[in-house]
N, C-alpha and C positions, 0 to 999 in steps of 0.2 A: 708114294712118299719117299721110299728108299731111293728110287731112281733120281728124284729131284735133289736129294741130299748127296748123290754121288756114291751111294753104298750099293754098288752094282751086284756084289756077291749075294746080298740079301734080296735085291729087287728081282733078279733073274728067276729064281724058282717060283716066286709069287706070280710073276708075269706069265711064266710057262703054265702054271696051274690055271690061271685065269683064262689063258688062251684055250686050253683043253676044255674047260667048262663052256666057254662061249661056242666053240665048235660043236659040242654035244647038244647044247640047249638052243642055239640060234642057227646052226648050220655053218658050213665052212666058208660061206661067201658073205656073211653079214658085215655091216659097217664096224661093229665092235671087234670082230676078228681082224679086219684090216687095220684098225687102229692099234690093236695089241701086237700085230706083226711089226708094225712100224716102231712101236716102243721097244719091242724085243730086239729089233735090228740095231737100234741105238745102243742098247745095253751091251749087246754082243760086240759091237764096234768099240765101245769104251773099254771092254775087257780084253781087247786086242785080237779078237777072232773076226778078222775082216772077211774071210770067206763066208762064215755063217751069216754075218751081217748082210753081205751082198745077196745071199740066197733069200734071206727074209725080205729085203727091200724088193727084190725081183718078184717074189711071190705076192707081196702086197700090191705091186703095180699090176700084175696079171689079174688079180681079183678085182681091183678097182676098174680096170678096163672091161671086165666081163659083167660087172654089176648092172642090173636093170631095176629101176631106171638108172641110167648113167649119171654120175655126179662129176661134172667136169672139174670142179674144184678139188675133189678127192684124187682124181687122176693126175691133175697138175701137181698136187702136193707129193704124190708118190713118185712122179718123175723127177721132181726137184730133189727129193731126198736120195733117190738112187743116183742122180747126177752128182750130187755132193759127195756121196760115198765113192763114186768112180773117180772124181777129181782128187780125193784124198789118197787114192791108190795110183795116182799119176796116169790114169787111163782117160786122157783128155779127149780123144776122139769119141770114145763111147759116151763120156759125160756130155759132150757137145750134142750128140744125137738125142740125148734125153732132154737137154735144155731147149733145143730148137723145136721139139715136138710139143712143148707146153703151150 
């Protein structure tokens, strides 16, 4: 809720706590963990921490690509989000590499 309201300082610790619980209860590669990583990446980006956001987007993509059974829609979404992040940082070649692999 806080994330949707743009209250990122309140959303971040809750999302981090949820991520830690999901990793503990479901394992580090679950779909919920990947979704939380994506949400946390958006929060960190909104807070101005582009490096942390990029690391979280990259981690989400790696987990999506390694998931079995593979979910092509999840991989595509992770690539698009990483590509958008790279575009925002003016890393157009790296972004293009993500977009063309979708």
